VEXDREN-2710 file (C-alpha; in Angstrom, 1 decimal):
% VEXDREN-2710
k/r/px/py/pz
1/MET/-68.9/-102.0/41.2
2/ILE/-65.4/-103.4/40.5
3/LYS/-66.9/-105.9/38.0
4/ILE/-68.6/-103.1/36.1
5/TRP/-65.4/-101.2/36.0
6/ASN/-63.4/-104.2/34.7
7/SER/-66.1/-104.8/32.0
8/ALA/-65.9/-101.2/30.8
9/VAL/-62.1/-101.4/30.6
10/ALA/-62.2/-104.7/28.7
11/ALA/-64.7/-103.2/26.2
12/LEU/-62.6/-100.2/25.7
13/LEU/-59.5/-102.3/25.0
14/LEU/-61.4/-104.5/22.6
15/ALA/-62.6/-101.4/20.7
16/VAL/-59.1/-100.0/20.5
17/SER/-57.6/-103.2/19.3
18/SER/-60.2/-103.6/16.6
19/ASN/-58.9/-100.4/14.9
20/TYR/-55.2/-101.0/15.5
21/TYR/-52.8/-101.0/12.6
22/THR/-49.2/-102.2/12.5
23/VAL/-46.3/-100.8/10.6
24/ASN/-44.2/-102.6/8.1
25/ALA/-40.6/-101.8/9.0
26/GLU/-39.3/-102.6/5.6
27/ASP/-41.6/-100.5/3.5
28/GLY/-42.7/-98.0/6.1
29/ALA/-46.3/-98.9/5.2
30/TYR/-49.4/-99.2/7.4
31/TYR/-51.6/-102.2/7.2
32/ALA/-54.3/-103.8/9.3
33/ALA/-53.3/-106.4/11.9
34/ASP/-54.9/-109.8/11.6
35/ASP/-57.8/-110.1/14.0
36/GLY/-57.7/-113.9/14.0
37/GLY/-61.0/-114.6/12.5
38/ASN/-60.8/-111.8/9.9
39/GLY/-64.1/-110.5/11.3
40/ASP/-66.0/-108.3/8.9
41/ASP/-63.3/-107.8/6.4
42/GLY/-62.5/-111.5/5.6
43/ASN/-59.1/-110.3/4.3
44/GLY/-56.9/-109.8/7.4
45/ASP/-53.7/-111.0/5.9
46/ASP/-53.7/-110.0/2.3
47/GLY/-55.3/-106.6/2.5
48/ALA/-57.2/-104.3/4.8
49/TYR/-60.7/-103.1/5.4
50/TYR/-60.8/-99.8/7.1
51/GLN/-64.0/-98.5/8.7
52/ASP/-64.5/-95.0/10.0
53/ASP/-67.5/-93.9/12.0
54/ASP/-69.5/-92.8/9.0
55/ASP/-67.8/-94.2/5.9
56/LYS/-66.4/-97.6/4.7
57/MET/-63.6/-98.1/2.3
58/ASP/-63.4/-100.9/-0.3
59/ASN/-61.1/-103.9/0.1
60/TYR/-57.6/-103.4/-1.2
61/SER/-55.4/-106.4/-1.8
62/GLY/-52.1/-104.7/-1.4
63/GLY/-50.4/-107.1/1.0
64/ASN/-47.6/-105.6/3.1
65/ASP/-47.0/-102.9/0.5
66/PHE/-50.3/-101.2/1.2
67/ILE/-50.0/-97.6/2.5
68/LYS/-53.0/-96.2/4.4
69/TYR/-52.0/-92.7/5.1
70/TRP/-50.2/-90.6/2.5
71/THR/-49.8/-87.4/4.5
72/GLU/-46.1/-88.0/5.3
73/TYR/-45.0/-89.5/2.0
74/ALA/-43.2/-87.8/-0.9
75/VAL/-42.2/-88.8/-4.5
76/LEU/-39.0/-87.6/-6.3
77/PRO/-39.2/-88.1/-10.1
78/LYS/-35.7/-88.6/-11.4
79/LYS/-35.5/-89.2/-15.1
80/CYS/-37.3/-90.3/-18.2
81/ILE/-35.6/-93.2/-19.9
82/THR/-36.4/-95.8/-22.6
83/MET/-36.5/-99.4/-21.5
84/ASN/-37.3/-102.1/-24.0
85/ASN/-38.6/-99.6/-26.5
86/LYS/-40.9/-98.1/-23.9
87/ASP/-40.6/-94.7/-22.3
88/MET/-40.5/-95.0/-18.5
89/ILE/-40.2/-92.5/-15.6
90/VAL/-37.8/-93.4/-12.8
91/TYR/-38.7/-92.2/-9.4
92/SER/-38.0/-92.7/-5.7
93/MET/-40.5/-92.8/-2.8
94/TYR/-39.8/-91.3/0.6
95/GLU/-41.5/-91.8/3.9
96/MET/-40.8/-88.4/5.5
97/TYR/-41.7/-85.4/3.3
98/TYR/-40.4/-82.9/5.8
99/ASN/-36.9/-84.2/5.1
100/HIS/-37.3/-83.0/1.5
101/CYS/-36.3/-86.4/0.0
102/LYS/-32.9/-86.2/1.7
103/ASP/-33.3/-89.3/3.9
104/LYS/-33.2/-93.0/2.8
105/ALA/-35.7/-93.8/0.1
106/LEU/-38.2/-96.6/0.4
107/GLY/-37.0/-97.7/-3.0
108/THR/-36.3/-96.6/-6.6
109/TYR/-39.0/-97.7/-9.1
110/MET/-40.1/-97.1/-12.7
111/ILE/-43.5/-96.8/-14.4
112/ASP/-44.6/-96.1/-18.0
113/VAL/-45.0/-92.4/-18.9
114/PRO/-48.8/-92.5/-19.7
115/THR/-49.6/-94.1/-16.3
116/PHE/-47.4/-91.6/-14.4
117/VAL/-48.7/-88.5/-16.3
118/SER/-52.4/-89.6/-16.0
119/ALA/-52.0/-89.9/-12.2
120/TYR/-50.1/-86.6/-12.1
121/ALA/-52.9/-84.9/-14.0
122/GLU/-55.5/-86.3/-11.6
123/GLN/-53.4/-85.0/-8.7
124/LEU/-53.2/-81.6/-10.3
125/GLY/-57.0/-81.6/-10.8
126/LEU/-57.6/-82.5/-7.2
127/ASN/-55.3/-79.8/-6.0
128/ALA/-57.0/-77.2/-8.2
129/GLN/-60.4/-78.3/-7.0
130/ASP/-59.3/-77.8/-3.4
131/MET/-57.9/-74.4/-4.2
132/TYR/-60.6/-73.0/-6.5
133/GLY/-63.6/-75.1/-5.9
134/ASP/-65.9/-75.5/-8.9
135/ASP/-64.1/-72.9/-10.9
136/TYR/-61.0/-75.0/-11.5
137/ALA/-60.2/-76.3/-15.0
138/ALA/-59.0/-79.8/-15.4
139/PRO/-55.7/-80.3/-17.3
140/ASP/-56.0/-81.5/-20.9
141/THR/-54.9/-85.1/-21.1
142/THR/-55.7/-85.7/-24.8
143/TYR/-52.2/-86.8/-25.7
144/VAL/-51.3/-88.8/-22.6
145/ASN/-52.4/-92.0/-24.2
146/CYS/-52.1/-93.0/-27.9
147/TYR/-54.2/-90.6/-29.9
148/PRO/-54.8/-90.1/-33.7
149/HIS/-53.7/-86.6/-34.5
150/THR/-54.8/-85.0/-37.8
151/THR/-52.6/-82.3/-39.3
152/ASP/-53.8/-79.2/-41.2
153/SER/-52.9/-81.0/-44.5
154/GLY/-55.1/-84.0/-43.5
155/ALA/-52.4/-86.4/-42.6
156/VAL/-53.1/-88.6/-39.6
157/TYR/-50.4/-89.4/-37.1
158/TYR/-50.5/-91.3/-33.9
159/VAL/-49.1/-89.4/-30.9
160/GLN/-48.5/-90.1/-27.3
161/MET/-46.5/-88.4/-24.4
162/GLY/-43.1/-89.8/-23.8
163/CYS/-39.5/-88.8/-23.2
164/THR/-38.0/-85.8/-25.0
165/ASP/-35.2/-86.6/-27.5
166/GLY/-31.9/-85.5/-26.1
167/SER/-33.1/-84.9/-22.5
168/THR/-34.0/-87.0/-19.5
169/GLN/-35.7/-84.1/-17.7
170/SER/-38.7/-83.3/-19.8
171/LEU/-41.6/-84.8/-21.7
172/SER/-42.9/-84.3/-25.2
173/VAL/-45.6/-85.6/-27.5
174/ASN/-43.9/-88.3/-29.6
175/VAL/-45.0/-89.4/-33.1
176/TYR/-45.6/-93.1/-33.9
177/LYS/-46.3/-95.1/-37.0
178/ASP/-48.9/-97.5/-35.6
179/ASN/-52.2/-97.1/-33.8
180/VAL/-50.8/-98.6/-30.5
181/CYS/-47.9/-96.2/-30.4
182/SER/-45.2/-98.8/-30.3
183/LYS/-43.1/-97.8/-33.4
184/PRO/-41.6/-94.3/-33.2
185/ASP/-41.7/-92.3/-36.4
186/LYS/-38.2/-90.8/-36.8
187/SER/-38.6/-89.7/-40.5
188/TYR/-36.9/-86.4/-39.7
189/GLY/-34.3/-87.8/-37.3
190/PHE/-36.5/-87.4/-34.2
191/ASP/-39.9/-88.3/-33.1
192/ASP/-40.9/-85.2/-31.0
193/SER/-43.8/-83.1/-32.2
194/ASN/-44.4/-79.4/-31.5
195/ILE/-47.5/-80.0/-29.5
196/ASP/-47.4/-78.0/-26.3
197/VAL/-47.8/-80.1/-23.1
198/SER/-46.1/-77.7/-20.7
199/HIS/-49.1/-78.0/-18.3
200/LEU/-48.3/-81.7/-17.8
201/GLN/-44.5/-81.4/-17.4
202/VAL/-43.5/-83.7/-14.5
203/PRO/-41.4/-81.9/-11.9
204/PHE/-38.2/-83.9/-12.3
205/LYS/-35.6/-83.6/-9.5
206/GLN/-38.2/-81.9/-7.2
207/CYS/-39.4/-83.4/-4.0
208/THR/-43.3/-83.5/-4.2
209/SER/-45.6/-84.2/-1.3
210/CYS/-48.2/-86.9/-1.9
211/VAL/-50.9/-84.9/-0.2
212/ASN/-51.4/-81.1/-0.4
213/PHE/-53.5/-79.5/2.3
214/VAL/-55.5/-76.3/1.9
215/ASP/-55.5/-73.9/4.8
216/SER/-58.8/-72.6/6.0
217/ASN/-60.0/-70.5/8.9
218/LEU/-62.9/-72.8/9.5
219/ASP/-61.9/-75.8/11.6
220/ASP/-64.8/-78.0/10.4
221/VAL/-63.7/-77.4/6.8
222/ASP/-60.1/-78.4/7.6
223/ASP/-61.4/-81.5/9.5
224/LYS/-63.6/-82.5/6.6
225/TYR/-60.9/-81.9/4.1
226/PHE/-58.5/-84.0/6.2
227/GLU/-61.0/-86.8/6.5
228/GLN/-61.5/-86.9/2.7
229/ARG/-57.9/-86.3/1.6
230/PHE/-55.5/-87.9/4.1
231/LYS/-56.0/-91.2/2.4
232/THR/-56.4/-89.8/-1.1
233/ALA/-53.3/-89.3/-3.2
234/PRO/-53.9/-90.0/-6.9
235/LEU/-50.3/-89.7/-7.9
236/CYS/-48.6/-91.6/-5.2
237/GLU/-51.3/-94.3/-4.9
238/THR/-51.1/-95.0/-8.6
239/ILE/-47.4/-95.1/-9.0
240/TRP/-47.1/-97.2/-5.8
241/GLU/-49.6/-99.7/-7.0
242/TYR/-48.3/-100.1/-10.5
243/LYS/-44.6/-99.7/-9.7
244/SER/-41.8/-101.8/-11.1
245/LYS/-38.5/-102.3/-9.4
246/CYS/-35.7/-100.3/-10.9
247/GLY/-32.9/-102.9/-11.2
248/MET/-29.3/-102.5/-12.2
249/ALA/-30.1/-102.1/-15.9
250/CYS/-32.7/-99.4/-15.1
251/LYS/-30.3/-97.5/-12.8
252/ARG/-27.5/-97.7/-15.4
253/LYS/-29.9/-96.5/-18.0
254/GLY/-31.1/-93.7/-15.8
255/ASN/-27.6/-92.5/-14.8
256/GLU/-25.9/-92.7/-18.2
257/GLY/-25.8/-89.8/-20.6
258/LEU/-28.0/-90.0/-23.7
259/LYS/-26.5/-90.9/-27.0
260/GLY/-26.2/-88.1/-29.4
261/TRP/-24.7/-84.6/-29.0
262/ASN/-26.7/-81.6/-28.1
263/SER/-25.7/-78.0/-29.0
264/SER/-23.6/-77.6/-25.8
265/ASP/-21.7/-80.8/-26.4
266/LYS/-21.0/-79.8/-29.9
267/LEU/-19.7/-76.4/-28.8
268/LEU/-17.4/-77.9/-26.2
269/LEU/-16.2/-80.5/-28.7
270/SER/-15.3/-77.7/-31.2
271/VAL/-13.4/-75.8/-28.6
272/LEU/-11.4/-78.8/-27.5
273/GLY/-10.7/-79.8/-31.1
274/ILE/-9.5/-76.3/-32.1
275/PHE/-7.4/-76.0/-29.0
276/SER/-5.7/-79.4/-29.6
277/SER/-5.1/-78.5/-33.3
278/ILE/-3.5/-75.2/-32.4
279/MET/-1.2/-76.9/-29.9
280/PHE/-0.3/-79.6/-32.4
281/ALA/0.7/-77.0/-35.0
282/VAL/2.8/-75.1/-32.4
283/ILE/4.5/-78.4/-31.3
284/MET/5.4/-79.2/-34.9
285/LYS/6.9/-75.7/-35.4
286/LYS/9.0/-75.9/-32.3
287/ARG/10.2/-79.4/-33.2
288/THR/11.7/-78.0/-36.4
289/LYS/13.7/-75.6/-34.3
290/MET/15.0/-78.3/-31.9
291/SER/18.8/-78.5/-31.6
292/LYS/20.6/-81.7/-32.5
293/LYS/21.4/-82.4/-28.9
294/GLU/17.7/-82.1/-27.9
295/ALA/16.7/-84.4/-30.7
296/LEU/19.3/-87.0/-29.6
297/LEU/18.1/-86.7/-26.0
298/GLU/14.5/-87.2/-27.0
299/GLU/15.3/-90.2/-29.1
300/ALA/17.4/-91.7/-26.2
301/ALA/14.4/-91.3/-23.9
302/MET/12.0/-93.0/-26.3
303/SER/14.5/-95.8/-26.8
304/ALA/14.8/-96.3/-23.1
305/ALA/11.0/-96.7/-23.0
306/GLY/11.1/-99.2/-25.8
307/LEU/9.5/-96.9/-28.3
308/GLU/10.4/-95.4/-31.6
309/GLN/9.1/-92.3/-33.4
310/THR/7.0/-94.5/-35.6
311/HIS/5.4/-96.1/-32.6
312/VAL/4.4/-92.7/-31.1
313/LEU/2.9/-91.6/-34.4
314/GLY/0.9/-94.8/-34.7
315/ILE/-0.4/-94.5/-31.1
316/PHE/-1.5/-90.9/-31.9
317/ALA/-3.3/-91.9/-35.1
318/ILE/-5.1/-94.8/-33.4
319/THR/-6.2/-92.5/-30.6
320/LEU/-7.6/-90.0/-33.0
321/PHE/-9.5/-92.8/-34.9
322/VAL/-11.0/-94.1/-31.6
323/ILE/-12.1/-90.6/-30.6
324/LEU/-13.8/-90.1/-34.0
325/LEU/-15.4/-93.5/-33.8
326/CYS/-16.7/-93.0/-30.3
327/GLY/-18.1/-89.6/-31.2
328/LEU/-20.0/-91.0/-34.2
329/VAL/-21.4/-93.9/-32.2
330/GLY/-22.4/-91.6/-29.3
331/PHE/-20.2/-92.9/-26.5
332/LYS/-19.9/-89.5/-24.7
333/GLY/-18.0/-90.6/-21.7
334/LEU/-15.2/-92.3/-23.6
335/THR/-15.0/-89.5/-26.1
336/TRP/-14.6/-86.8/-23.5
337/THR/-12.0/-88.9/-21.6
338/LEU/-9.8/-89.5/-24.6
339/LEU/-10.1/-86.0/-25.9
340/LEU/-9.2/-84.5/-22.6
341/ILE/-6.2/-86.9/-22.3
342/VAL/-5.0/-85.8/-25.7
343/ASN/-5.2/-82.1/-24.8
344/VAL/-3.4/-82.7/-21.5
345/VAL/-0.6/-84.6/-23.2
346/PHE/-0.3/-81.9/-25.9
347/PHE/-0.2/-79.2/-23.3
348/ALA/2.5/-80.9/-21.2
349/TYR/4.7/-81.6/-24.2
350/LEU/4.3/-78.0/-25.5
351/MET/5.4/-76.7/-22.1
352/LYS/8.4/-79.0/-22.1
353/LEU/9.5/-77.7/-25.6
354/THR/8.9/-74.1/-24.5
355/ILE/11.1/-74.5/-21.4
356/ASP/13.8/-76.3/-23.2
357/SER/13.9/-73.7/-25.9
358/GLY/14.3/-71.0/-23.3
359/LEU/17.3/-72.8/-21.8
360/ASN/18.9/-73.5/-25.1
361/VAL/22.4/-72.1/-25.8
362/PRO/24.4/-71.9/-29.1
363/LEU/26.5/-74.8/-30.1
364/GLY/29.9/-74.8/-31.7
365/PRO/30.9/-76.8/-34.8
366/ASP/31.8/-79.8/-32.6
367/GLY/28.3/-79.8/-30.9
368/GLU/29.6/-78.4/-27.6
369/PRO/27.7/-75.4/-26.1
370/LEU/29.4/-72.1/-26.2
371/GLY/28.9/-70.0/-23.1
372/ASP/29.6/-66.3/-22.4
373/GLU/32.9/-67.0/-20.6
374/ASP/34.2/-69.2/-23.4
375/SER/33.3/-66.6/-26.0
376/SER/35.2/-63.8/-24.1
377/ASP/38.2/-66.1/-23.6
378/ASP/38.2/-66.9/-27.3
379/ASP/38.1/-63.2/-28.1
380/ASP/41.1/-62.6/-25.9
381/ASP/43.0/-65.4/-27.5
382/ASP/42.3/-64.1/-30.9
383/ASP/43.6/-60.7/-30.0
384/ASP/46.8/-62.2/-28.6
385/ASP/47.3/-64.2/-31.8
386/ASP/46.9/-61.0/-33.9
387/ASP/49.6/-59.3/-31.8
388/GLU/52.0/-62.2/-32.2
389/GLN/51.5/-62.6/-35.9
390/ALA/51.6/-58.9/-36.9
391/PRO/54.6/-57.1/-35.2
392/TYR/54.8/-53.3/-35.4
393/LYS/56.8/-52.0/-38.4
394/PRO/57.7/-48.3/-38.6
395/PRO/56.8/-46.5/-41.9
396/PRO/59.7/-46.0/-44.3
397/THR/61.6/-42.7/-44.4
398/PRO/62.8/-40.9/-47.6
399/GLU/66.4/-41.6/-48.4
400/ALA/68.9/-38.8/-49.6
401/SER/71.0/-39.4/-52.7
402/SER/74.6/-40.3/-52.0
403/SER/76.0/-37.6/-54.4
404/GLY/74.7/-34.7/-52.3
405/ASN/72.6/-33.4/-55.0
406/SER/69.1/-32.1/-54.3
407/PRO/66.5/-34.7/-54.3
408/SER/64.6/-35.4/-57.4
409/LYS/61.3/-33.8/-58.2
410/ASP/59.4/-36.9/-57.2
411/THR/61.3/-37.2/-53.8
412/GLY/60.6/-33.6/-53.0
413/ALA/56.9/-33.9/-53.7
414/ALA/56.7/-37.0/-51.5
415/ALA/58.5/-35.2/-48.7
416/ALA/56.2/-32.2/-49.0
417/GLU/53.2/-34.5/-48.6
418/VAL/54.8/-36.0/-45.4
419/LEU/56.3/-33.0/-43.6
420/PRO/54.0/-30.4/-42.2
421/PRO/54.1/-26.9/-43.6
422/ILE/56.6/-24.4/-42.1
423/VAL/55.0/-21.3/-40.7
END
């Protein structure tokens, strides 16, 4: 009896070990353990051969990167960039979808736009089929790959989906000159067409689960769906299989701003430019009203720093030239930095002039400030000088003639004018 029990336990352990899978700690991926003799699969180290009770899956030579179950995984599309004249989508893979792509990523990768969009369209079709059954409509993928497009006028252009000009967060149908879509046609300054592909827009900056389950009240339907779908993830499977490592150049390209100025950039540039111009005009006006003392103090400060007025003007002219050059070339970061520095310097200097002008006092002929107390003292001194220099003199009185005769007619008239009338 004991021998029979031991045999049963050994058979059970053998059956369990034959279906055992190990986990790759580095990639978070599941792969088959080597069974020593490779058994039925003949590919124990390089790939995996999985056998359910009813179905068998084909061999997959994925090495340690092979992921068996996609139910827990998620993808986060980040940006659409151009690398080596080829439009690429940068994305990150995550092992735990329920963390909403907030945990540490398995890695950051890139893949060409047609491959990513084709897999995404297949994933959309699978999701629609699960939701609506046979009534679903597959998304139109005509322009995913290079396609000859004929306009109403009969002209033929080659078009293909790629990155949108001026944006890293959307896709457009781009126009090309050749039939392999390798030479963008920018005859009008851009290569985007007006073909609508909104139904294939990749959800950038959105954490997307690799597998979508459909709820059902029937347990057998859910079980059947799980058996069919828990290993089927067209988007994640494809971009994982054909991924390319996003190195330093890719990350810098993905993180930097696009060259060229959009409408928002131009508006902000105009505001900063007008603001700095107004401040410059006000500064020049205030400098014309500077006192001689303030001008001498400013020149002394510049001399202490080893600068002259011509040096300051030269630095200002060179800075403006560099800002204009960076703006024309499309170096946004350097342009914004220099323009903000100029505005801050102008604002600080304008505040200094304003404060100094508020504290300014009138100066005398000798350059010394004249305060209120000095002015009052000077007024008092002036009054004293007037008193000393102009002593009081009484008005002259009419003189009588020495002969005792009546005064002359002119003297009487003068006296009548001086004396008050007698009542």
